[in-house]
N, CA, C and O atoms as a printed pandas DataFrame, in Angstrom:
     atom_number atom_name residue_name chain_id  residue_number  x_coord  y_coord  z_coord
0              1         N          MET        A               1   38.304    3.822  -22.840
1              2        CA          MET        A               1   37.004    3.367  -21.950
2              3         C          MET        A               1   37.834    1.740  -21.732
3              4         O          MET        A               1   38.532    1.238  -22.613
4              5         N          ASP        A               2   37.614    1.208  -20.606
5              6        CA          ASP        A               2   38.122   -0.213  -20.336
6              7         C          ASP        A               2   37.193   -1.159  -20.493
7              8         O          ASP        A               2   36.315   -0.881  -19.676
8              9         N          ASN        A               3   36.966   -1.878  -20.934
9             10        CA          ASN        A               3   35.877   -3.163  -21.049
10            11         C          ASN        A               3   35.047   -3.336  -20.009
11            12         O          ASN        A               3   33.848   -3.280  -20.279
12            13         N          PHE        A               4   35.405   -3.563  -18.713
13            14        CA          PHE        A               4   34.409   -3.158  -17.627
14            15         C          PHE        A               4   33.638   -2.015  -17.366
15            16         O          PHE        A               4   32.555   -2.134  -16.793
16            17         N          GLU        A               5   34.252   -0.458  -17.867
17            18        CA          GLU        A               5   33.435    0.332  -17.890
18            19         C          GLU        A               5   32.284    0.166  -18.772
19            20         O          GLU        A               5   31.145    0.469  -18.415
20            21         N          LYS        A               6   32.670   -0.486  -20.341
21            22        CA          LYS        A               6   31.358   -0.466  -21.542
22            23         C          LYS        A               6   30.540   -1.556  -21.067
23            24         O          LYS        A               6   29.358   -1.485  -21.405
24            25         N          GLN        A               7   30.945   -2.731  -20.237
25            26        CA          GLN        A               7   30.035   -3.452  -19.959
26            27         C          GLN        A               7   29.255   -2.927  -18.787
27            28         O          GLN        A               7   28.049   -3.172  -18.800
28            29         N          LEU        A               8   29.774   -2.205  -17.715
29            30        CA          LEU        A               8   28.800   -0.988  -16.567
30            31         C          LEU        A               8   27.653   -0.508  -17.610
31            32         O          LEU        A               8   26.557   -1.056  -17.719
32            33         N          ASN        A               9   28.101    0.623  -18.364
33            34        CA          ASN        A               9   27.312    1.416  -19.239
34            35         C          ASN        A               9   26.458    0.309  -20.167
35            36         O          ASN        A               9   25.357    0.822  -20.365
36            37         N          GLN        A              10   26.497   -0.432  -20.532
37            38        CA          GLN        A              10   25.380   -1.247  -21.540
38            39         C          GLN        A              10   24.742   -2.033  -20.571
39            40         O          GLN        A              10   23.633   -2.461  -20.892
40            41         N          PHE        A              11   25.232   -2.366  -19.315
41            42        CA          PHE        A              11   24.007   -2.882  -18.192
42            43         C          PHE        A              11   23.290   -1.495  -17.935
43            44         O          PHE        A              11   22.083   -1.347  -18.127
44            45         N          MET        A              12   23.871   -0.799  -17.624
45            46        CA          MET        A              12   22.747    0.831  -17.292
46            47         C          MET        A              12   21.933    0.862  -18.257
47            48         O          MET        A              12   20.721    0.853  -18.041
48            49         N          GLU        A              13   22.336    0.896  -19.243
49            50        CA          GLU        A              13   21.215    1.464  -20.631
50            51         C          GLU        A              13   20.183    0.242  -20.555
51            52         O          GLU        A              13   19.015    0.620  -20.468
52            53         N          GLU        A              14   20.374   -1.178  -20.569
53            54        CA          GLU        A              14   19.713   -2.376  -20.676
54            55         C          GLU        A              14   18.434   -2.020  -19.398
55            56         O          GLU        A              14   17.224   -2.086  -19.617
56            57         N          ILE        A              15   19.206   -1.563  -17.778
57            58        CA          ILE        A              15   18.196   -1.328  -16.879
58            59         C          ILE        A              15   17.145   -0.166  -17.355
59            60         O          ILE        A              15   15.969   -0.217  -16.995
60            61         N          LYS        A              16   17.475    0.525  -17.902
61            62        CA          LYS        A              16   16.559    1.617  -18.150
62            63         C          LYS        A              16   15.317    1.509  -18.574
63            64         O          LYS        A              16   14.264    2.081  -18.292
64            65         N          THR        A              17   15.815    0.162  -19.750
65            66        CA          THR        A              17   14.244   -0.042  -20.714
66            67         C          THR        A              17   13.278   -1.118  -19.644
67            68         O          THR        A              17   12.217   -1.659  -19.953
68            69         N          GLN        A              18   14.032   -1.227  -18.285
69            70        CA          GLN        A              18   13.295   -2.477  -17.011
70            71         C          GLN        A              18   12.690   -1.777  -16.362
71            72         O          GLN        A              18   11.480   -1.957  -16.227
72            73         N          VAL        A              19   13.411   -0.652  -15.693
73            74        CA          VAL        A              19   12.887    0.296  -14.491
74            75         C          VAL        A              19   11.658    0.906  -15.169
75            76         O          VAL        A              19   11.700    1.329  -16.324
76            77         N          PRO        A              20   10.601    0.934  -14.429
77            78        CA          PRO        A              20    9.580    2.052  -14.817
78            79         C          PRO        A              20    9.695    3.623  -14.486
79            80         O          PRO        A              20   10.238    3.914  -13.420
80            81         N          ASN        A              21    9.345    4.398  -15.107
81            82        CA          ASN        A              21    9.571    6.121  -14.652
82            83         C          ASN        A              21    8.769    6.044  -13.528
83            84         O          ASN        A              21    8.110    5.155  -12.990
84            85         N          LYS        A              22    9.083    7.641  -13.240
85            86        CA          LYS        A              22    7.954    7.981  -12.274
86            87         C          LYS        A              22    6.347    7.889  -12.525
87            88         O          LYS        A              22    5.590    7.659  -11.582
88            89         N          LYS        A              23    5.967    8.044  -13.590
89            90        CA          LYS        A              23    4.696    8.204  -14.035
90            91         C          LYS        A              23    4.319    6.643  -14.023
91            92         O          LYS        A              23    3.412    6.188  -13.325
92            93         N          GLN        A              24    4.961    6.036  -14.704
93            94        CA          GLN        A              24    4.622    4.088  -14.965
94            95         C          GLN        A              24    4.590    3.751  -13.057
95            96         O          GLN        A              24    3.896    2.819  -12.652
96            97         N          LYS        A              25    5.321    4.527  -12.159
97            98        CA          LYS        A              25    5.582    4.040  -11.054
98            99         C          LYS        A              25    4.461    4.517  -10.129
99           100         O          LYS        A              25    4.145    3.837   -9.152
100          101         N          GLN        A              26    4.010    5.378  -10.345
101          102        CA          GLN        A              26    2.990    6.083   -9.833
102          103         C          GLN        A              26    1.409    5.859  -10.097
103          104         O          GLN        A              26    0.428    6.144   -9.410
104          105         N          VAL        A              27    1.512    5.394  -11.045
105          106        CA          VAL        A              27    0.346    4.699  -11.990
106          107         C          VAL        A              27    0.070    3.014  -11.377
107          108         O          VAL        A              27   -1.021    2.448  -11.305
108          109         N          ALA        A              28    1.135    2.578  -11.067
109          110        CA          ALA        A              28    0.929    1.067  -10.589
110          111         C          ALA        A              28    0.829    1.106   -9.244
111          112         O          ALA        A              28   -0.208    0.656   -8.755
112          113         N          THR        A              29    1.947    1.685   -8.286
113          114        CA          THR        A              29    1.626    1.941   -7.128
114          115         C          THR        A              29    0.118    2.398   -6.226
115          116         O          THR        A              29   -0.238    2.116   -5.081
116          117         N          LEU        A              30   -0.483    3.146   -7.217
117          118        CA          LEU        A              30   -1.877    3.438   -6.619
118          119         C          LEU        A              30   -3.115    2.466   -7.349
119          120         O          LEU        A              30   -4.283    2.288   -7.006
120          121         N          ALA        A              31   -2.462    2.020   -8.304
121          122        CA          ALA        A              31   -3.631    0.731   -8.340
122          123         C          ALA        A              31   -3.772   -0.136   -7.576
123          124         O          ALA        A              31   -4.854   -0.544   -7.157
124          125         N          GLY        A              32   -2.173   -0.732   -7.150
125          126        CA          GLY        A              32   -2.131   -1.344   -5.679
126          127         C          GLY        A              32   -2.893   -0.937   -4.434
127          128         O          GLY        A              32   -3.813   -1.512   -3.854
128          129         N          ALA        A              33   -2.226    0.288   -4.155
129          130        CA          ALA        A              33   -2.617    0.718   -2.843
130          131         C          ALA        A              33   -4.179    0.858   -3.122
131          132         O          ALA        A              33   -4.789    1.260   -2.132
132          133         N          LYS        A              34   -4.885    0.640   -4.134
133          134        CA          LYS        A              34   -6.496    1.130   -3.816
134          135         C          LYS        A              34   -6.786   -0.313   -3.668
135          136         O          LYS        A              34   -7.756   -0.650   -2.990
136          137         N          VAL        A              35   -5.951   -1.292   -4.301
137          138        CA          VAL        A              35   -6.470   -2.951   -3.802
138          139         C          VAL        A              35   -6.271   -2.747   -2.448
139          140         O          VAL        A              35   -7.286   -2.677   -1.755
140          141         N          TRP        A              36   -5.274   -2.644   -1.954
141          142        CA          TRP        A              36   -4.554   -2.837   -0.616
142          143         C          TRP        A              36   -5.840   -1.780    0.541
143          144         O          TRP        A              36   -6.263   -2.157    1.634
144          145         N          ALA        A              37   -6.094   -0.813    0.022
145          146        CA          ALA        A              37   -7.265   -0.118    1.105
146          147         C          ALA        A              37   -8.136   -0.958    1.273
147          148         O          ALA        A              37   -8.463   -1.302    2.408
148          149         N          ASP        A              38   -8.975   -1.718   -0.379
149          150        CA          ASP        A              38  -10.100   -2.277   -0.286
150          151         C          ASP        A              38   -9.700   -3.484    0.786
151          152         O          ASP        A              38  -10.482   -3.839    1.669
152          153         N          SER        A              39   -8.795   -3.887    0.656
153          154        CA          SER        A              39   -8.541   -5.440    1.265
154          155         C          SER        A              39   -8.773   -5.487    2.764
155          156         O          SER        A              39   -9.425   -6.299    3.420
156          157         N          LEU        A              40   -7.665   -3.773    3.383
157          158        CA          LEU        A              40   -7.653   -3.646    4.448
158          159         C          LEU        A              40   -9.128   -3.002    5.329
159          160         O          LEU        A              40   -9.355   -3.036    6.538
160          161         N          SER        A              41   -9.766   -2.570    4.481
161          162        CA          SER        A              41  -11.013   -2.454    4.764
162          163         C          SER        A              41  -12.283   -3.299    4.818
163          164         O          SER        A              41  -13.322   -3.079    5.441
164          165         N          HIS        A              42  -11.906   -4.475    3.897
165          166        CA          HIS        A              42  -12.994   -5.662    4.233
166          167         C          HIS        A              42  -12.100   -6.810    5.224
167          168         O          HIS        A              42  -12.546   -7.930    5.473
168          169         N          GLU        A              43  -11.042   -6.409    5.623
169          170        CA          GLU        A              43  -10.459   -7.152    6.692
170          171         C          GLU        A              43  -10.899   -6.124    7.913
171          172         O          GLU        A              43  -11.885   -6.541    8.521
172          173         N          ALA        A              44  -10.612   -5.439    8.176
173          174        CA          ALA        A              44  -11.233   -4.595    9.613
174          175         C          ALA        A              44  -12.761   -4.794    9.832
175          176         O          ALA        A              44  -13.247   -4.878   10.960
176          177         N          LYS        A              45  -13.341   -4.848    8.921
177          178        CA          LYS        A              45  -15.004   -5.392    8.828
178          179         C          LYS        A              45  -15.151   -6.604    9.390
179          180         O          LYS        A              45  -15.952   -6.956   10.256
180          181         N          GLN        A              46  -14.310   -7.220    8.828
181          182        CA          GLN        A              46  -14.284   -8.757    9.139
182          183         C          GLN        A              46  -14.359   -9.143   10.572
183          184         O          GLN        A              46  -15.080   -9.902   11.220
184          185         N          LYS        A              47  -13.157   -8.192   10.894
185          186        CA          LYS        A              47  -12.411   -8.811   12.053
186          187         C          LYS        A              47  -12.672   -7.619   13.533
187          188         O          LYS        A              47  -12.635   -7.996   14.704
188          189         N          HIS        A              48  -12.847   -6.624   13.223
189          190        CA          HIS        A              48  -13.219   -5.462   13.968
190          191         C          HIS        A              48  -14.061   -4.892   13.924
191          192         O          HIS        A              48  -14.055   -4.309   15.009
192          193         N          TYR        A              49  -15.062   -4.525   13.296
193          194        CA          TYR        A              49  -16.463   -4.057   13.225
194          195         C          TYR        A              49  -16.827   -4.140   14.411
195          196         O          TYR        A              49  -16.660   -5.137   15.113
196          197         N          SER        A              50  -17.454   -2.921   14.817
197          198        CA          SER        A              50  -18.348   -3.042   16.014
198          199         C          SER        A              50  -19.424   -2.120   15.733
199          200         O          SER        A              50  -19.304   -1.298   14.825
200          201         N          ASN        A              51  -20.677   -2.208   16.584
201          202        CA          ASN        A              51  -21.646   -1.151   16.836
202          203         C          ASN        A              51  -21.964   -0.009   16.890
203          204         O          ASN        A              51  -23.007    0.572   16.586
204          205         N          HIS        A              52  -20.334    0.561   17.589
205          206        CA          HIS        A              52  -20.417    1.897   17.952
206          207         C          HIS        A              52  -20.282    2.854   16.833
207          208         O          HIS        A              52  -19.383    2.997   16.005
208          209         N          LYS        A              53  -21.567    3.565   17.044
209          210        CA          LYS        A              53  -21.576    4.506   16.105
210          211         C          LYS        A              53  -20.683    6.247   16.587
211          212         O          LYS        A              53  -21.260    7.068   17.301
212          213         N          ASP        A              54  -19.763    6.399   16.217
213          214        CA          ASP        A              54  -19.116    7.482   16.355
214          215         C          ASP        A              54  -19.495    8.643   15.424
215          216         O          ASP        A              54  -19.120    8.485   14.262
216          217         N          LYS        A              55  -20.104    9.681   15.668
217          218        CA          LYS        A              55  -20.295   10.490   14.669
218          219         C          LYS        A              55  -19.540   11.497   14.405
219          220         O          LYS        A              55  -19.951   12.553   13.923
220          221         N          VAL        A              56  -18.191   11.209   14.748
221          222        CA          VAL        A              56  -17.581   12.187   14.738
222          223         C          VAL        A              56  -16.355   11.679   13.943
223          224         O          VAL        A              56  -16.019   12.428   13.025
224          225         N          TYR        A              57  -15.783   10.807   14.073
225          226        CA          TYR        A              57  -14.794    9.753   13.254
226          227         C          TYR        A              57  -15.374    8.865   12.718
227          228         O          TYR        A              57  -14.928    8.502   11.630
228          229         N          GLY        A              58  -16.327    8.322   13.157
229          230        CA          GLY        A              58  -16.974    6.945   12.019
230          231         C          GLY        A              58  -16.064    5.819   12.511
231          232         O          GLY        A              58  -15.662    5.885   13.673
232          233         N          HIS        A              59  -15.776    5.001   11.895
233          234        CA          HIS        A              59  -15.617    3.429   12.131
234          235         C          HIS        A              59  -13.998    3.400   11.235
235          236         O          HIS        A              59  -13.740    3.752   10.085
236          237         N          MET        A              60  -13.021    2.768   12.428
237          238        CA          MET        A              60  -11.898    2.905   11.358
238          239         C          MET        A              60  -11.822    1.856    9.930
239          240         O          MET        A              60  -10.893    1.955    9.129
240          241         N          ALA        A              61  -12.863    0.932    9.778
241          242        CA          ALA        A              61  -12.985    0.542    8.614
242          243         C          ALA        A              61  -13.261    0.774    7.208
243          244         O          ALA        A              61  -12.870    0.311    6.137
244          245         N          ASP        A              62  -14.592    2.224    7.854
245          246        CA          ASP        A              62  -14.693    2.943    6.721
246          247         C          ASP        A              62  -14.043    3.984    6.397
247          248         O          ASP        A              62  -14.403    4.773    5.523
248          249         N          ASN        A              63  -12.857    4.093    7.189
249          250        CA          ASN        A              63  -12.016    5.446    6.561
250          251         C          ASN        A              63  -10.535    4.878    6.176
251          252         O          ASN        A              63   -9.641    5.696    6.393
252          253         N          VAL        A              64  -10.219    3.930    5.775
253          254        CA          VAL        A              64   -9.470    3.636    4.809
254          255         C          VAL        A              64   -8.760    4.494    3.808
255          256         O          VAL        A              64   -9.459    4.675    2.811
256          257         N          LYS        A              65   -7.741    5.003    3.767
257          258        CA          LYS        A              65   -7.628    6.192    2.794
258          259         C          LYS        A              65   -6.489    5.913    1.953
259          260         O          LYS        A              65   -5.433    5.562    2.479
260          261         N          VAL        A              66   -6.616    6.059    0.406
261          262        CA          VAL        A              66   -5.521    5.959   -0.334
262          263         C          VAL        A              66   -4.711    7.613   -0.575
263          264         O          VAL        A              66   -5.338    8.671   -0.509
264          265         N          SER        A              67   -3.011    7.493   -0.896
265          266        CA          SER        A              67   -2.679    8.981   -0.944
266          267         C          SER        A              67   -1.715    7.978   -2.184
267          268         O          SER        A              67   -1.294    6.822   -2.199
268          269         N          GLY        A              68   -1.657    9.380   -3.330
269          270        CA          GLY        A              68   -0.527    9.092   -4.449
270          271         C          GLY        A              68    0.607    9.709   -3.653
271          272         O          GLY        A              68    1.108   10.486   -4.466
272          273         N          LYS        A              69    1.119    9.781   -2.815
273          274        CA          LYS        A              69    2.229   10.489   -2.176
274          275         C          LYS        A              69    3.077    9.655   -1.404
275          276         O          LYS        A              69    2.630    8.523   -1.220
276          277         N          ASN        A              70    4.232    9.923   -0.881
277          278        CA          ASN        A              70    5.017    9.299    0.034
278          279         C          ASN        A              70    4.610    9.651    1.350
279          280         O          ASN        A              70    3.779   10.547    1.495
280          281         N          ILE        A              71    5.107    9.039    2.354
281          282        CA          ILE        A              71    5.009    9.331    3.792
282          283         C          ILE        A              71    5.072   11.146    3.990
283          284         O          ILE        A              71    4.367   11.871    4.691
284          285         N          ASP        A              72    6.062   11.438    3.190
285          286        CA          ASP        A              72    6.253   12.664    3.526
286          287         C          ASP        A              72    5.622   13.943    2.581
287          288         O          ASP        A              72    6.033   15.092    2.423
288          289         N          GLY        A              73    4.716   13.393    2.156
289          290        CA          GLY        A              73    3.450   13.775    1.065
290          291         C          GLY        A              73    4.011   14.495   -0.064
291          292         O          GLY        A              73    3.532   15.448   -0.677
292          293         N          MET        A              74    5.364   13.734   -0.274
293          294        CA          MET        A              74    5.930   14.113   -1.839
294          295         C          MET        A              74    5.560   13.122   -2.898
295          296         O          MET        A              74    5.343   11.967   -2.532
296          297         N          VAL        A              75    5.472   13.402   -4.046
297          298        CA          VAL        A              75    5.137   12.541   -5.361
298          299         C          VAL        A              75    6.283   12.261   -5.783
299          300         O          VAL        A              75    7.027   13.054   -6.360
300          301         N          ASP        A              76    6.619   10.639   -5.430
301          302        CA          ASP        A              76    7.739   10.357   -6.182
302          303         C          ASP        A              76    7.606    8.676   -6.468
303          304         O          ASP        A              76    8.357    7.704   -6.395
304          305         N          GLY        A              77    6.193    8.937   -6.836
305          306        CA          GLY        A              77    5.849    7.318   -7.563
306          307         C          GLY        A              77    5.585    6.750   -6.675
307          308         O          GLY        A              77    5.417    5.615   -7.121
308          309         N          SER        A              78    5.393    6.716   -5.532
309          310        CA          SER        A              78    4.981    5.506   -4.251
310          311         C          SER        A              78    3.445    6.014   -3.732
311          312         O          SER        A              78    2.919    7.071   -4.081
312          313         N          ALA        A              79    2.994    5.250   -3.035
313          314        CA          ALA        A              79    1.816    5.496   -2.723
314          315         C          ALA        A              79    1.470    5.041   -1.304
315          316         O          ALA        A              79    2.185    4.171   -0.807
316          317         N          THR        A              80    0.398    5.561   -0.565
317          318        CA          THR        A              80    0.515    5.291    0.780
318          319         C          THR        A              80   -0.814    4.734    1.024
319          320         O          THR        A              80   -1.636    4.740    0.107
320          321         N          VAL        A              81   -1.150    4.178    2.355
321          322        CA          VAL        A              81   -2.572    3.599    2.367
322          323         C          VAL        A              81   -2.462    3.431    3.855
323          324         O          VAL        A              81   -1.543    2.933    4.504
324          325         N          GLY        A              82   -3.795    4.045    4.327
325          326        CA          GLY        A              82   -3.694    4.312    5.729
326          327         C          GLY        A              82   -4.882    5.069    6.543
327          328         O          GLY        A              82   -5.995    5.337    6.091
328          329         N          TRP        A              83   -4.590    5.237    7.316
329          330        CA          TRP        A              83   -6.170    6.238    7.907
330          331         C          TRP        A              83   -5.551    7.933    8.150
331          332         O          TRP        A              83   -4.364    8.127    8.416
332          333         N          ASP        A              84   -6.228    8.698    8.055
333          334        CA          ASP        A              84   -5.951   10.045    7.902
334          335         C          ASP        A              84   -6.453   10.639    9.633
335          336         O          ASP        A              84   -5.965   11.655   10.128
336          337         N          LYS        A              85   -7.407    9.836   10.285
337          338        CA          LYS        A              85   -7.419   10.038   11.578
338          339         C          LYS        A              85   -6.412    9.146   12.696
339          340         O          LYS        A              85   -6.314    7.944   12.452
340          341         N          ARG        A              86   -5.810    9.580   13.672
341          342        CA          ARG        A              86   -4.705    9.585   14.391
342          343         C          ARG        A              86   -5.648    8.044   15.271
343          344         O          ARG        A              86   -5.148    6.936   15.465
344          345         N          ILE        A              87   -6.868    8.426   15.594
345          346        CA          ILE        A              87   -7.759    7.105   16.373
346          347         C          ILE        A              87   -7.778    6.049   15.734
347          348         O          ILE        A              87   -7.647    4.960   16.293
348          349         N          HIS        A              88   -7.960    6.196   14.345
349          350        CA          HIS        A              88   -8.016    5.389   13.832
350          351         C          HIS        A              88   -6.728    4.229   13.466
351          352         O          HIS        A              88   -6.716    3.001   13.376
352          353         N          ALA        A              89   -5.934    5.039   13.349
353          354        CA          ALA        A              89   -4.486    4.475   13.279
354          355         C          ALA        A              89   -3.926    3.819   14.690
355          356         O          ALA        A              89   -3.309    2.754   14.652
356          357         N          MET        A              90   -4.114    4.347   15.645
357          358        CA          MET        A              90   -4.266    3.721   16.833
358          359         C          MET        A              90   -4.995    2.517   16.998
359          360         O          MET        A              90   -4.367    1.527   17.372
360          361         N          ASN        A              91   -6.063    2.441   16.810
361          362        CA          ASN        A              91   -7.179    1.458   16.967
362          363         C          ASN        A              91   -6.431    0.054   15.926
363          364         O          ASN        A              91   -6.051   -1.007   16.421
364          365         N          ALA        A              92   -6.375    0.332   14.713
365          366        CA          ALA        A              92   -5.400   -0.614   14.344
366          367         C          ALA        A              92   -4.462   -1.085   14.451
367          368         O          ALA        A              92   -4.179   -2.141   13.887
368          369         N          LEU        A              93   -3.496   -0.284   15.400
369          370        CA          LEU        A              93   -1.988   -0.531   16.133
370          371         C          LEU        A              93   -2.587   -1.881   16.788
371          372         O          LEU        A              93   -2.419   -3.060   16.474
372          373         N          TYR        A              94   -3.400   -1.234   17.886
373          374        CA          TYR        A              94   -3.689   -2.031   19.185
374          375         C          TYR        A              94   -4.419   -3.306   18.912
375          376         O          TYR        A              94   -4.275   -4.259   19.678
376          377         N          THR        A              95   -5.217   -3.379   17.832
377          378        CA          THR        A              95   -5.842   -4.655   17.590
378          379         C          THR        A              95   -5.072   -5.556   16.810
379          380         O          THR        A              95   -5.282   -6.767   16.750
380          381         N          ASN        A              96   -4.207   -4.961   16.232
381          382        CA          ASN        A              96   -2.896   -5.717   15.514
382          383         C          ASN        A              96   -2.150   -6.508   16.158
383          384         O          ASN        A              96   -2.084   -7.735   16.085
384          385         N          ASP        A              97   -1.196   -5.297   17.230
385          386        CA          ASP        A              97   -0.303   -5.926   17.726
386          387         C          ASP        A              97   -0.527   -6.295   19.590
387          388         O          ASP        A              97    0.295   -6.744   20.388
388          389         N          GLY        A              98   -1.898   -5.907   19.785
389          390        CA          GLY        A              98   -2.173   -5.853   21.158
390          391         C          GLY        A              98   -1.661   -4.877   22.229
391          392         O          GLY        A              98   -0.631   -4.285   21.907
392          393         N          THR        A              99   -2.131   -4.612   23.343
393          394        CA          THR        A              99   -1.513   -4.233   24.248
394          395         C          THR        A              99   -0.880   -5.193   25.508
395          396         O          THR        A              99   -0.516   -6.338   25.238
396          397         N          VAL        A             100   -0.778   -4.722   26.755
397          398        CA          VAL        A             100   -0.705   -4.904   27.977
398          399         C          VAL        A             100   -2.017   -5.636   28.266
399          400         O          VAL        A             100   -2.115   -6.860   28.188
400          401         N          LYS        A             101   -2.707   -5.074   28.499
401          402        CA          LYS        A             101   -4.087   -5.828   28.502
402          403         C          LYS        A             101   -5.010   -6.613   27.396
403          404         O          LYS        A             101   -5.829   -7.514   27.579
404          405         N          MET        A             102   -4.702   -6.127   26.493
405          406        CA          MET        A             102   -5.215   -7.112   25.226
406          407         C          MET        A             102   -4.229   -7.941   24.248
407          408         O          MET        A             102   -3.189   -7.454   23.805
408          409         N          ARG        A             103   -4.606   -9.046   24.008
409          410        CA          ARG        A             103   -3.703   -9.826   22.914
410          411         C          ARG        A             103   -4.343   -9.322   21.451
411          412         O          ARG        A             103   -5.538   -9.313   21.154
412          413         N          GLY        A             104   -3.139   -8.879   20.569
413          414        CA          GLY        A             104   -3.179   -8.690   19.377
414          415         C          GLY        A             104   -3.569   -9.849   18.565
415          416         O          GLY        A             104   -3.086  -10.949   18.832
416          417         N          ASP        A             105   -4.541   -9.678   17.431
417          418        CA          ASP        A             105   -4.594  -10.928   16.573
418          419         C          ASP        A             105   -4.150  -10.678   15.260
419          420         O          ASP        A             105   -4.755  -11.198   14.322
420          421         N          HIS        A             106   -2.907   -9.751   15.014
421          422        CA          HIS        A             106   -2.234   -9.827   14.180
422          423         C          HIS        A             106   -2.957   -9.290   12.699
423          424         O          HIS        A             106   -2.437   -9.464   11.597
424          425         N          TRP        A             107   -3.980   -8.753   12.884
425          426        CA          TRP        A             107   -4.916   -9.028   11.233
426          427         C          TRP        A             107   -4.459   -8.110   10.060
427          428         O          TRP        A             107   -4.716   -8.421    8.897
428          429         N          VAL        A             108   -3.749   -6.929   10.394
429          430        CA          VAL        A             108   -3.155   -6.405    9.056
430          431         C          VAL        A             108   -1.882   -7.000    8.800
431          432         O          VAL        A             108   -1.495   -6.650    7.685
432          433         N          ASP        A             109   -0.976   -7.846    9.445
433          434        CA          ASP        A             109   -0.106   -8.574    9.534
434          435         C          ASP        A             109   -0.498   -9.687    8.057
435          436         O          ASP        A             109    0.028   -9.727    6.945
436          437         N          GLU        A             110   -1.820  -10.628    8.752
437          438        CA          GLU        A             110   -2.120  -11.584    7.958
438          439         C          GLU        A             110   -2.568  -11.147    6.506
439          440         O          GLU        A             110   -2.184  -11.727    5.491
440          441         N          ALA        A             111   -3.321  -10.190    6.516
441          442        CA          ALA        A             111   -3.788   -9.478    5.349
442          443         C          ALA        A             111   -2.928   -9.220    4.402
443          444         O          ALA        A             111   -3.045   -9.632    3.248
444          445         N          ARG        A             112   -1.997   -8.514    4.825
445          446        CA          ARG        A             112   -0.731   -8.225    4.063
446          447         C          ARG        A             112   -0.216   -9.511    3.323
447          448         O          ARG        A             112   -0.249   -9.765    2.119
448          449         N          LYS        A             113    0.185  -10.125    4.191
449          450        CA          LYS        A             113    0.485  -11.681    3.675
450          451         C          LYS        A             113   -0.773  -12.144    2.086
451          452         O          LYS        A             113   -0.595  -12.426    0.901
452          453         N          SER        A             114   -1.773  -12.015    2.846
453          454        CA          SER        A             114   -2.661  -12.643    2.006
454          455         C          SER        A             114   -3.023  -12.140    0.584
455          456         O          SER        A             114   -3.054  -12.735   -0.494
456          457         N          PHE        A             115   -3.286  -10.853    0.925
457          458        CA          PHE        A             115   -3.773   -9.946   -0.289
458          459         C          PHE        A             115   -2.470   -9.481   -1.341
459          460         O          PHE        A             115   -2.627   -9.072   -2.491
460          461         N          ASN        A             116   -1.193   -9.650   -0.654
461          462        CA          ASN        A             116   -0.081   -9.404   -1.489
462          463         C          ASN        A             116   -0.274   -9.859   -3.351
463          464         O          ASN        A             116   -0.182   -9.097   -4.313
464          465         N          PRO        A             117   -0.489  -10.983   -3.344
465          466        CA          PRO        A             117   -0.499  -11.091   -4.834
466          467         C          PRO        A             117   -1.646  -10.778   -5.434
467          468         O          PRO        A             117   -1.561  -11.071   -6.626
468          469         N          GLU        A             118   -2.768  -10.278   -5.136
469          470        CA          GLU        A             118   -3.770   -9.495   -5.639
470          471         C          GLU        A             118   -3.567   -7.972   -5.802
471          472         O          GLU        A             118   -4.336   -7.340   -6.526
472          473         N          VAL        A             119   -2.193   -7.151   -4.917
473          474        CA          VAL        A             119   -2.262   -6.013   -4.973
474          475         C          VAL        A             119   -0.843   -6.163   -6.317
475          476         O          VAL        A             119   -0.777   -5.377   -7.262
476          477         N          PHE        A             120   -0.224   -6.876   -6.182
477          478        CA          PHE        A             120    0.939   -7.171   -7.251
478          479         C          PHE        A             120    0.332   -7.182   -8.705
479          480         O          PHE        A             120    0.789   -6.503   -9.624
480          481         N          LYS        A             121   -0.957   -8.193   -8.828
481          482        CA          LYS        A             121   -1.808   -8.322  -10.219
482          483         C          LYS        A             121   -2.256   -6.703  -10.480
483          484         O          LYS        A             121   -2.389   -6.201  -11.596
484          485         N          ALA        A             122   -2.416   -6.148   -9.447
485          486        CA          ALA        A             122   -3.025   -4.766   -9.832
486          487         C          ALA        A             122   -2.419   -4.068  -10.396
487          488         O          ALA        A             122   -2.932   -3.285  -11.195
488          489         N          GLU        A             123   -0.934   -4.128  -10.133
489          490        CA          GLU        A             123    0.376   -2.831  -10.500
490          491         C          GLU        A             123    0.498   -3.524  -12.059
491          492         O          GLU        A             123    0.421   -2.843  -13.082
492          493         N          ILE        A             124    0.728   -5.182  -12.051
493          494        CA          ILE        A             124    0.762   -5.289  -13.386
494          495         C          ILE        A             124   -0.081   -5.209  -14.252
495          496         O          ILE        A             124    0.280   -5.219  -15.428
496          497         N          ALA        A             125   -1.699   -5.089  -13.846
497          498        CA          ALA        A             125   -2.176   -5.021  -14.977
498          499         C          ALA        A             125   -2.356   -3.206  -15.074
499          500         O          ALA        A             125   -2.706   -2.625  -16.101
500          501         N          ALA        A             126   -2.097   -2.675  -14.047
501          502        CA          ALA        A             126   -1.863   -1.212  -14.670
502          503         C          ALA        A             126   -0.614   -1.000  -15.508
503          504         O          ALA        A             126   -0.803   -0.433  -16.584
504          505         N          LEU        A             127    0.621   -1.354  -15.208
505          506        CA          LEU        A             127    1.668   -1.556  -15.650
506          507         C          LEU        A             127    1.227   -1.827  -17.467
507          508         O          LEU        A             127    1.624   -1.219  -18.460
508          509         N          LYS        A             128    0.363   -2.866  -17.352
509          510        CA          LYS        A             128    0.181   -3.267  -19.269
510          511         C          LYS        A             128   -0.846   -2.619  -19.728
511          512         O          LYS        A             128   -0.986   -2.458  -20.941
512          513         N          GLU        A             129   -1.860   -2.074  -18.689
513          514        CA          GLU        A             129   -2.743   -0.844  -19.521
514          515         C          GLU        A             129   -1.721    0.150  -20.239
515          516         O          GLU        A             129   -1.725    0.284  -21.463
516          517         N          MET        A             130   -0.744    0.918  -19.304
517          518        CA          MET        A             130   -0.062    1.751  -19.830
518          519         C          MET        A             130    0.555    1.504  -21.070
519          520         O          MET        A             130    0.603    2.355  -21.958
520          521         N          GLU        A             131    1.177    0.023  -21.197
521          522        CA          GLU        A             131    1.866   -0.007  -22.289
522          523         C          GLU        A             131    1.057   -0.257  -24.004
523          524         O          GLU        A             131    1.635   -0.460  -25.072
524          525         N          LYS        A             132   -0.625   -0.132  -23.702
525          526        CA          LYS        A             132   -1.217   -0.430  -24.625
526          527         C          LYS        A             132   -1.190    1.202  -25.411
527          528         O          LYS        A             132   -1.740    1.373  -26.498
């Protein structure tokens, strides 16, 4: 084995101790996703809550969901946050991005920027809790 290959192997062994495994990633991303879902729901209530009482679907702000799976439904250590009802996702898209007839206010984008530190803190806390 040449020197470069030894260095790469040593580097890979060092990385393995730093990169979380699947279970750690799942716990951390789920903790962060819960914080993001609460933040998203809060922002929707603050900026787009209406008096409209839809008995079938409810309000977009009250239906933010968290899943411990990726977008394809596979458990791979990631988590997703969003709406399970298409109408809520579309309302969030329209109010965030706007339409031809309505100007968007970018509330999801701004919430993502402002709540990212809290999401990361939750993920770090979950990882530290696992180390105990």
